[in-house]
C-alpha positions in Angstrom: 0.0 0.0 0.0 1.2 3.5 -0.9 -0.1 6.4 1.3 -0.3 10.0 0.4 -0.2 11.5 4.0 -1.1 15.0 3.1 -3.6 16.6 0.7 -6.5 19.0 0.7 -9.8 19.6 -1.0 -12.1 22.6 -1.1 -15.3 23.9 -2.7 -15.4 27.7 -3.0 -19.2 27.5 -3.3 -19.4 26.2 0.2 -16.9 28.6 1.7 -14.0 30.9 0.7 -10.4 29.9 1.2 -9.3 33.3 2.5 -5.6 32.3 2.4 -5.7 32.1 -1.5 -4.8 35.7 -2.2 -2.6 37.4 -4.7 -1.6 36.5 -8.3 0.9 33.8 -7.3 -1.9 31.7 -5.7 -4.6 32.5 -8.4 -4.3 29.0 -10.0 -5.7 27.6 -6.7 -8.8 29.8 -6.7 -11.1 27.1 -8.0 -12.7 23.9 -6.7 -10.5 20.9 -6.0 -12.4 17.7 -5.2 -11.6 14.0 -4.4 -13.0 13.2 -7.8 -10.2 15.4 -9.3 -7.5 13.8 -7.1 -8.5 10.2 -7.4 -7.4 9.4 -11.0 -4.1 11.1 -10.4 -3.5 9.3 -7.2 -4.5 5.9 -8.6 -2.3 6.5 -11.7 0.6 7.1 -9.3 0.0 3.9 -7.3 -1.5 5.6 -4.3 -4.0 3.5 -2.4 -4.8 5.7 0.7 -4.7 9.4 1.5 -4.9 11.7 4.5 -7.2 14.7 4.0 -5.9 17.7 5.9 -7.9 20.8 7.1 -7.4 24.1 5.3 -9.3 26.8 7.2 -10.0 27.5 10.9 -13.7 26.9 10.5 -15.5 24.4 12.8 -17.9 23.2 10.0 -15.1 22.0 7.8 -14.1 19.0 9.9 -17.5 17.3 10.0 -17.7 17.8 6.3 -14.4 16.1 5.8 -15.3 13.2 8.0 -18.5 12.6 6.0 -16.5 12.9 2.8 -14.0 10.3 4.1 -16.9 7.9 5.0 -18.0 8.0 1.3 -14.6 7.7 -0.2 -12.5 4.6 -1.0 -9.4 6.7 -1.2 -9.4 8.7 2.0 -8.1 6.8 5.0 -8.0 9.5 7.6 -8.8 13.1 8.3 -6.7 15.8 10.1 -9.3 18.3 11.2 -9.4 21.5 13.1 -11.0 22.6 16.3 -10.2 25.5 18.6 -7.5 24.2 20.9 -8.1 27.1 23.3 -11.8 26.4 24.0 -12.3 25.1 27.6 -14.4 22.2 26.4 -12.1 21.0 23.7 -12.1 17.4 25.1 -15.9 17.3 24.8 -15.7 18.8 21.2 -13.2 16.1 20.2 -15.6 13.4 21.6 -18.5 15.0 19.7 -16.5 14.9 16.4 -15.7 11.2 16.9 -19.4 10.4 17.2 -20.3 12.2 13.9 -20.8 10.3 10.6 -17.3 9.4 9.6 -16.0 10.2 13.0 -13.9 7.1 13.0 -11.7 8.7 10.3 -10.6 11.5 12.6 -6.8 10.9 13.1 -5.6 14.3 14.3 -6.0 18.0 14.7 -4.1 20.8 13.0 -4.0 24.6 13.6 -2.4 27.1 11.3 0.3 28.0 13.8 2.3 29.5 10.9 -0.2 32.4 10.9 0.1 33.1 14.6 2.1 36.3 15.3 3.3 34.9 18.7 6.2 32.5 18.0 5.5 30.8 21.3 1.8 30.3 20.6 2.1 26.5 21.1 3.4 27.1 24.7 0.4 29.1 25.9 -1.3 27.4 28.8 -4.7 27.3 27.1 -3.1 25.8 23.9 -1.1 23.2 26.0 -4.4 22.2 27.7 -5.9 21.7 24.2 -3.0 19.7 23.0 -3.2 17.4 26.1 -6.9 16.9 25.2 -5.8 15.8 21.7 -3.5 13.3 23.2 -6.2 12.1 25.6 -8.5 11.5 22.6 -5.9 9.2 21.0 -5.2 11.7 18.2 -2.0 13.3 16.9 -1.2 16.9 16.2 0.0 18.1 12.8 2.3 21.1 13.0 2.2 23.6 10.1 4.8 26.1 11.2 7.6 28.3 9.9 11.3 27.8 10.8 11.3 30.5 13.5 8.5 28.7 15.3 10.3 25.4 15.5 11.9 26.0 18.9 8.4 26.3 20.4 7.5 23.0 18.7 10.5 21.4 20.4 9.5 22.7 23.8 5.9 21.6 23.3 6.8 18.1 22.2 9.2 17.8 25.1 6.5 18.9 27.6 3.8 16.5 26.1 5.6 13.2 25.5 2.2 11.5 25.3 1.3 13.4 22.1 2.7 12.6 18.7 3.6 15.7 16.8 3.7 15.5 13.0 5.8 18.2 11.3 4.2 19.1 8.0 6.3 20.2 5.0 9.7 19.7 6.8 8.8 22.9 8.8 8.9 25.0 5.6 12.6 25.5 5.1 13.7 28.4 2.9 14.5 26.2 -0.1 14.1 29.0 -2.6 17.0 30.9 -1.0 19.2 27.8 -0.5 19.6 28.6 3.2 19.6 25.8 5.7 20.3 27.3 9.1 18.9 27.8 11.6 16.1 25.5 10.2 18.3 22.4 10.1 19.5 22.8 13.7 15.9 23.3 14.9 14.6 20.3 12.9 17.3 18.1 14.4 16.3 19.2 17.9 12.7 18.3 17.2 13.7 14.9 15.7 15.7 14.1 18.8 12.4 13.7 20.6 10.8 10.2 20.1 7.2 11.5 19.9 7.9 13.5 16.6 7.4 12.6 13.0 8.0 14.5 9.8 6.2 14.7 6.4 8.3 14.7 3.3 6.0 17.1 1.6 5.7 20.7 0.4 9.2 21.0 -0.9 8.4 21.9 -4.5 6.2 24.7 -3.4 8.8 26.1 -1.0 11.4 25.9 -3.8 9.1 27.8 -6.2 7.5 27.1 -9.6 9.8 26.7 -12.6 12.9 26.7 -10.4 13.0 23.6 -8.4 15.2 20.6 -9.2 15.9 17.3 -7.3 19.4 18.6 -6.6 18.0 21.7 -5.0 15.6 19.7 -2.8 18.1 17.0 -1.8 19.9 18.8 1.0 16.6 19.4 2.8 15.3 15.9 2.2 18.7 14.4 3.4 18.5 16.5 6.5 15.2 15.1 7.6 16.1 11.6 6.5 19.2 11.7 8.7 17.4 13.4 11.6 14.1 11.4 11.7 15.0 8.2 9.8 12.5 6.6 7.4 10.6 5.0 10.3 9.5 8.5 11.3 9.1 10.0 7.9 6.0 9.9 5.6 5.4 11.0 2.1 2.8 13.7 1.4 1.9 15.3 -1.9 0.4 18.5 -0.6 -2.0 18.4 -3.5 -3.4 20.7 -4.9 -1.0 23.3 -3.4 1.8 21.4 -5.1 0.3 22.1 -8.5 1.7 25.7 -8.2 5.1 24.1 -8.9 4.6 20.5 -10.1 2.1 17.9 -11.1 1.0 15.1 -8.7 3.1 12.6 -10.7 6.1 14.9 -10.6 5.9 15.2 -6.8 5.9 11.4 -6.4 8.6 11.0 -8.9 11.0 13.5 -7.2 10.2 11.9 -3.8 11.2 8.5 -5.3 14.4 10.0 -6.7 15.4 11.6 -3.4 14.9 8.4 -1.5 16.3 6.0 -4.2 19.3 5.0 -2.0 17.0 3.7 0.8 16.5 0.0 1.3 13.2 -1.7 0.4 12.0 -1.8 4.1 13.0 1.9 4.6 11.1 2.9 1.5 8.1 0.9 2.6 8.2 2.9 5.9 8.4 6.2 4.2 5.7 5.6 1.6 3.2 3.7 3.7 4.4 2.2 7.0 5.0 5.4 9.0 1.6 6.9 8.0 -0.2 3.6 8.7 1.3 3.4 12.2 1.0 7.1 13.1 -2.5 7.6 11.8 -3.8 4.2 12.7 -5.2 2.9 9.5 
């Protein structure tokens, strides 16, 4: 089984995606559905996917859970809820009881948009993260490099919660810089309750400019830090289409990991995601 551990869908007739602004993101300002993704995923040999939240709107997660229940492709959902609400544990229990609630695998918040670099360390957020762990879910981290130190502290303080770093922590691939991102990533990987997604690289590198050689230092850093047993492949479709097709994203991931053994590749392309998200 091959797992795509990170993709999105949205319907602009249901709600706006207010993060899609400016001319660079204009190609994303249309509907993207599971029906659009499925033929591309199947052609690339993908058997299961993880559908990840896109907006901080409570209604989106129940919609995604219902969608997963109807889809043969989606194996799990990373939803959103307000981690700071006092009754977050009750809300997580409610989501689990909804149609498709069994597909809820984790919670994500757009920490990258928070002005406070230590947002994850706030007492109300920490309480919410503890509730996520108590519900048997994981927490996906979408952060920028300067927020990684707070991720390290949060993961150290909550060893019972698995933290999944999306998109390698968004390193500055376009500029070629690696520090301090690499140091922070290694500090996060030193904690056993952390996992990383090999995803989002082509977008960070930029359309028309990325090459496998440009991506390799960043892929090698997380491969060395986390190891294949704590890495999982994700396409980041349809955001990846700003820079590459679905097939190209999988092809470059295969190229960057060609030196791995068969068991290591199985971990990266299916085993880690299957274990972490409990398929």
